[in-house]
N, C-alpha and C positions, 0 to 999 in steps of 0.2 A: 327493723331499722328502715328509716326513710331517708332518701337522698334527693336533693333538689339541685337542678341545674337551670340557671336562667339564661336566656338569650334574647336578642332583638334590640338591645340598646344602641345608641349612636347619637349623631349630631343631626339636628333638623332645624329649619328656620321656623320662626313663630308662624302659627297657623297651619303647620304641617302635621303629619301623622306618623306614629310609630306603633308597632305591635310587639309587645313583650310576651315571651312564652316561658313557662316554668314546667320543666319535665320532672315528674314525680316518680321516683323509683321505689316501688312498694309492691308487696304481694296482694294488697287489698285496696286498690285505688278508690273503690266505691265508698269507703267509710271516711275518707280524708276530707277535712275542711281546710280551705287554703285561701290565701289572698296575697295582696301586694302592699308593701310599705315602702316609704322612701325617706331618705335622709339627705337634706341639703347641707352644704358646708356651714358649720357653726350652729346647726340646729339639731333638735332632737328627732329621732325617727318617728314618723307618723303614719297612720293608716291611710291608704289610698282606696282600696276596695277589698272586700272579703266575702267569700261564699261560705256560709255556715249552715248549720241545721235549721236555723230560723230564717234563712233567706240571704239576700245580698245587701251589703251595707257599703255605701260610698261616702267618702269625705265630701263635705259641702263644696269644697274648692274644685272638685273634679266632676261633680254630678252634672250629667247632660253632655259631658265631653268624653269621658272614659267609660268603657264597657268591659266588665270582667265576664269570662265565660269558662266553662269546664268542658273539656273534650275527653270523653271516656274512651274513645277509640285510640287516642294518642297518649293518654295519661298526662295531660297537660292542663294547666290553668293559664289562660291567656288574658292579656290586658290590651285592649285596643284603645289607643290614645289619639284622639282627634283634637283639632283646634288647640294645639299645644301653645303654651305661653312660656316666656323666659322663666317665670317663677316655678315652672314644673321641673326645672333643672335640678337633678339630684341623682344619688345612687338609689336604684330601685331594688328592693329585696323581696323575694318570694318567701312566704311563711306557710308552713303546713302543720296541722294539728290532727292528732289521732284522738277521737273522743275518749275521755276518761284517763288520758295519759299526759304527763308532763315530762320534760319541757317541750316547747314547740321546736320544730325543725326550721332552719333558715338556710337559704341559699347564699352564694358568695357575693351576690349583688351585680348589677349591670348599670353602667353609667348612661344617663339620658341628659343630653345637653341641648337646650333650645336657645338659639341665637335670635336676637331682636333685629 
């Protein structure tokens, strides 16, 4: 069983930064692939960044501004978000996958609001 708890969302002005953290409760963090998705009001959930067995994948809209990282000491997947834009406003969700197993695990979401 894998449990996810997100933290770090909030309100920030355009151009500012936020850091999201996803704490992964599991007995085998080393095998976990995980990343961040977001869902804006009235839109579908979309990939933001993901660390998988084949490397790191970023959405084109965040490439160069966001950085995803994995902290094996803390069992977290973190998302550093810089140069935030109003269009980054959304609920951000952490997703974790155990290779060879379905379905994915999802966190409860954390709100990020970027004011202009």
